[in-house]
N, C-alpha and C positions, 0 to 999 in steps of 0.2 A: 726291209730297212737295213742299210749297211751297218756292219759291226764297227766297234771302235777301232779295231785293228785295220779294217778295210779303209776307214776314213783316214787314219794316220798314214797308211800306204799312199793314198791319193795325194795327201798334202806333202808327203816326202817327194813325190814326183814333181809337184809344183815348186818345191824348194830347188830342185835340180834345174827347172826351167829358169828360175831367177838367176841362178849361178851362170847358166849358159848365156843369158842375156847381159851378163856383166853387172847385175845389181846385187849389192850386199843384202843379205837377208837379216843380218844382225849387226848393223853398223854401230860404231861407238857414239856417233852423234848424227842428228838429222836436222834439217832446217825447221826452226820454230821461233816465230816472232812473239807469239802470245799464247798464254794458256787460254782455254776456251771461254772462261769467264771474262777475261780481258778482251777477247775477240768481240764479245757482245758489247762490252763497255766502249770500245773504240770503233764500233761498226760504222756509225754515221760518218765519222771523219774519213775513214779509209774507203768507204763506198763512194763518197763524193770525189776523192782524189784519184780513184781507180788505181791506186798504187798496189803492186803485188805484195801479198803477205803469205806467210807460212804458218800453218797450225798442224797439230798432230793429235792423235788419240786412237783408242781401240775402236774398231768397227763393230758396232752393236747390231746393226741391221743394214741390209742392202735391198733396195727395191728398184724396179724398172728393168728394162731389157732393151736389146738392140743398141741404138745409138745414144742412150742416156741411162744413167744410174744415179740413184740418190743414196748417199751413205749417212748413217748416224754415227758420229764420232763421240767418244766419251774419254776424257783425260783423267777421270777419277776425282776431280775437285768436288768438294762437298756441295750438295744442293743448298746448304745454308748460305753459301757464299754466292749463290746464283746458279743458274742452270749449268750442269756439267756436260751437256751435250751440245753439238753443233752440226749443222747439215753441210755436207760437201756434195757437189754435183759434178759427176763425170760425164762429159759430152764428147762424142766422137770428133766433132768439128773444132774443139778447143784443145785437144791433146794431139801429140804426134801419133801417127799410125802405130809406131812401135810401142809407145807407152800405153796407148789405148788397148791394143791387142794383148800386151803383157798383163795389164790389169785384169782383163777378163779371164785370162788363162791361169793366173796365179793367186789372185786375192780371194780370201774367204772371210766370213764373219769370224771375229776373234783376232784377226791380224791387227797389229798396231802399225799405222802408216803416218807419213808426213805428206801433206798436200800443200801446194803453192798455187795461188790464183788471186782473183779479185772478188771483193765482197759485192753481193747483190741481194735483192729481195725477190723471191719467187712470186708467181701469180697468186699463190695461196697465202702470201704475206710472211713467208718463213725466211728469216735471216740466214744466208747461205754463203758458201764460197764456191765460185766457178773455177774448177781445177784446170790449170794449164800445165802442171807437172806434179809428179808424185814419186815417192820412194818408200820402200819398205823400212820400217823401224824394227819390227820383230815379227817374223812369220810364225804363226801358231800351228803346231803340228797336231793338236788335239782340239776338238770342237768345244764350244761353250755349252753349258746345260741348256735344255729347251727353255725358251724365253718365258713362257707363261707359267711353267711349273717349277722351274729352277731345280735345285737339288731337293728331292723329297725325302731321302733317307737322313734322319737326324744325325746319325753318326758321321755320315759323309759330309754334312754341312760343317761340322767342326773340323773334321780331318782335312777337308779341302776348303778351308776358310776363305782363301783368296778368291775362289770361284763365287762363293756366297757374297763377298764384297763386290765383285764385278757385276753380278746380276741384281744386287739390291743396294742402290745408292742410299736408301733410308738407313740401312745397317751401318754404312760408313759414317753417317751423321751421328749415330749413337756414340762413336768413338771420338768424333769431334767434340761432342758435348762432354764426354768423359775427360778429355784433355782440359777442357775449360773448367770442369769441376775441380780438378787438382790445381789448376792455375789460380782460380778464385780462392781456394783454401790457402794456398801459399801466400797470395797477396794479402789476404785478410790477416794472417798471422804476422807477416812482415810489417804491415801497417800498425799492428798492435805491439810492436817492439820485440817480437820473438826472433831469435837467431836460428837459422837453419843449420843443422849439424849432421854428421854422419857417424854412425856407431857400428860396431862389429856385427857381421851376419853369421860368423862362426863363433861358437861359444863353448867353453868347457862345461858350463852348466846353463840350462835355459832358465830364463826368468821373465816375470812380467805377465804371465798368463798361465792358465791351466789347460794344457793341450799336450798330446803325444808328439814328441819332436822327431825329425828325421836325423839319423845318425850317420856319420861318415868318419873317415880316418885321415888324419894329417900325417903324410908320409915323412916329412922332414923332422917333425917332433916325435914321430911314432906315438901319436896321441889320438884317441877317439874324441871327436868333437860333434857338436849338434848345430844344426841350422836353426837360426833364431825363431822364436814363436811370438815375439813382440818387437816393436820398433825401438829397441834399445832402452827399455824402461829402466833397468838397473844401471845402465851406463849414463843415461840422461840425469838420473838422480845424483850420480857422482859429480856431474857438472854443476848441479845445484850446490852441492857441498863445496865445489871448487870456486864458486863465486859468480857463475853465469846466472843472471837473474831469470831469463826466459829462453827456452830452447824448444825446437821442434824438429821432427824428421818425418819425411814421407819416403817410404821404402817398402821393399818386398819382405814378406814373412812366410814361414813354411810350417804347416801343421799336418802331421801324418794321421789324418782322421778321415771320416766318411765324406762322401760327396752328396750334396743335396741342393735344392734351389737356392739355399742361403749359405752353403759351405763349399769351399774348395781347398785344395792342399797348398796352393800358392796364390797369394793375392797381395794387393797393396794396402798398406795402412798408414795412418798419420797418428803421431803421438806428440803432445806438447807437455811441457813442465814449466811451472810458474811459481817462483819462490815468493814467500810471504803472502800467498793467496790460499784460500781454503775452498771446499767444494761449493759453497754458496757463490763465491766469486766465479768459480768455474761454470756453474750453471748459467749465470748471466751471460758470460762470454760465449758459451756454446749455443745458447738460444739465438744470440745475435749472428753468430757464424752460420748456423743452419739457415736462418732467414736470408742472409746475404747470398749464400750458395744457391738457394732456391730461386731468388729473384734474378741474379746475374746469369745463371746457367739456363734456367727454364722459363724465366720471365713471369713467374707466378709463385705464390706461396700455397696455392691450393692443389691438392693431389688426390687421386683415387688409385689405390694399389692394394693388391692382396685381399680384395673384398672389403676394404675400409676406405673412408674418405676423411681427410683432415686438412686443416689450414694452419700452417706454421706461424701465421700472424696472430692466431688465437692465443689466449692465456695457456701457458704450459702448467697443467695441474701437477701436484705432487702426490704420488701413490706410494703408500706404505707397504713394503714387501710382505711383512707378516700379516697385516690386516687384510690385504688383498687375497692372500691364499686362504685365510680363514673365511672371508666373505664368499669366495667362489667354491670352496671345497668343504668347509666346516672343520678343517684341520688347523689346530694351533701348533705351529712348528716349534714353538718354545717349550711345549709340554708333551706333545705326542711322542709315542715310542716309534722306533723304526718299523715295528710290526704294524702299527696303526697306519703309518704312511704307506707301506706296501699294500695294505688292504684297501686303502682309498684309491691308490693308483690302479689296482686290479679292477676295482668297481668302475673306474672311469675308462677302463680298457686302454690305459696308457702304458707303453712299454718302458722299462727302465733298466739301466745297466749299473750294476753295483748296488750293494745293499747298505753301504755306509751312510751315515746321517747326511753328510754333505751332498752326496749324489741324489739321494731321495728328496731332499729339500729343493735342490735345483730343478729336479724333474717336475715337482709339484708346481713350482713357479712357471716353468716353461709351458705347462698346460694352461695356466691362468692367463698368461700374457697374450694369448691368441685372441682374447676377447676385448682387448684394449686398442682403440683406434689411435689415440693420441691427438695432438702432441702432449706428452707427459714426461715427467721425470720420475723414475723409480728410485725411492730413497729408503733409508733405514734397513739396509741389508743385514742379515745376521753375520756376525764375525766369522762364522764357520765358512762362508762362501767367499770371503774377501781377505785373504791373508796378508795383503800389502796395504790395507786401508787403515786409517786412524780410527780408533774407537770413539763412539759418542759417550761422553762422560755420564756414568750412571745407568747406561743401557747396554744390553748384550747385542749391540748393533754398531755399524760403522758409518763413517762419513763418506758414503759412496753414492754416486748418481749415474743413472743410465737413461738416455733419451729413449722413449718408447714411441714407435710409429708403426701403424698397421700390424699390430700384434707381435712385434719383435723389437729386441734391443738393437739400436743402431748407434752404439757408442758406449763408452764406459769411462768414468772418472772418479777420483778419490781426493780427499785430503790425505796425502801420502803419509804412511807410517814413518816416523823419524826417531822413534824410541828404540835404541839398539837392543835393549833387554827384551822388550815386547816382541821385536822382530825375530830375535833368536828363538824365543819360545814358539812362535808361530811356524818358523821353518822346521823346528823339531817335530811339531804336530804334523806338518805336511810330510815329513820323512816317514812317519809311521804309516800314513795313508799310502805313500808310495811303496813302502815295503810290503803292504798288504796286497799289492797287485794292481793298484789303480795307477795306470801309466800316465794319466792326465794330471796327477797331483804335482805340485810345484817342487822343483829341486831346490835344495838349500845352497845359498851362495854366501859362504862364511866371510869372504873378502868384502862383500857388500855390507855385512854386519860390522866389520871392522871400520869401514868408511863411516857408517852411522855413529860409531863411537868417537870419531873426530868431530861430529856435529854436522847435521844437515838442516837448513832452515825450514820452517813450515812451508809446505809445497802443495800445490794442486797439480795433479796430472790427469790427462784425458786423451783418449784415442778413439778414432773410428776408421772403418775401412771402406773398400769399394762397395760393400754391401749397401751402404747408404745410397750411393749412386744407383744401384740396381733397384732399390725400393722406390726412389723418386721417379725413375724412368719406367717402373713397373715391368721389369724383366727379371728372370732368374739370374743369379750371379754368373753362372757359366756363360750366358749369352752376352754379358758385358765384358768378357775377357776375350781379347783378340785371338789367342791361341791356347785354349784350355788343354790340359794334359790329356792325351789319348793313349790307350793301349795300342801297341803296334799290331798291325794286322797279322793274323796267324799265317 
């Protein structure tokens, strides 16, 4: 079997043959009347008129020999929009001798070509184009992966994502659905009166989440800055104070943390903020939004993923944070000591990072959530784990909610804290946790506190990320990112 270098050398020789024949191997433009989907849509009309047409695509297969060859062309259109392939037939008696000979001497599977001819139906009933002329659109110097096995190395699949897309039209369809997912989200919020905004991605203090940020340096200001870890939570709240009643943003965020099937360092999130609304209003809107996304993107509200089945059309039950942990582990997080929590986690064989009360409480919950299929809303979170949420009067809990699907949280919302004195105290508590070495603790933003002192109306905020899409399509988060971060090859 020829090596990759040998195959490339052979194709370079074919490239020279094209040049000698006067055919450009990489022209700026080639004849193309239709994409392949539209070629099928217009097939009957053009077959009847016998009018010459031009189509183009990558050659995915060549069969036949001697005086006739059958090509499978693919122009990359999603199979959702119709078949993305079309058959071209090369016959010795319909091409000039020069073009027929040049085709046989220079064309390989993987080349992108433009063919001109007339539509006809083969004896096997396949819609095809009988080629009378052809030209190279892009000569491939490296072969495609083997058809039936594709790229078998998982690392190479991500590193050479373009090849995986070429060989797997179904994978391209995932990203057509993902684009639709964000389109439906945007349309839903626009329809409900939300204004789309843009907020800074570089910040002097990170806010809106508990995560380790990426740090960089602003040369002009000689200032260290952080890449944002939320979609402008503290900025959108400033807009609430400024008199914008409903805002949202869909954008990239960055978290310098571990990679897992549900976590990545860079991903897309959506956050909305709604003045004069509380978390009960938010839950109603989110329930409707998730159902709309499911129906419009996937055509169903029923899903099976991560070993769980659920129907978004069902009633969304409310699960109490403290009660659920006690129910599943026997630990009452309101009275148990840190030592009791660690002992229970050890007995459950659950790894935990950090021994402060906030981290231990969160780890206990993460163990419990795996057993909940949903759809459900997690409510009554302890104040300790939600430093930006408004407290529930008379309880050591906050007005926070999280949609739970297939054992994981797929969103987070609050009745936002708008008491500047309370917010200052919570930031001070987070500062102590940060100083103790917990890099995920929230940084204090004293200018945000100053804004609250001018007055921010009661507000509901909510956000979700592309993890929701990954859950609904039942794939790890990394697989629904077009180009996930890869370490350079050594």
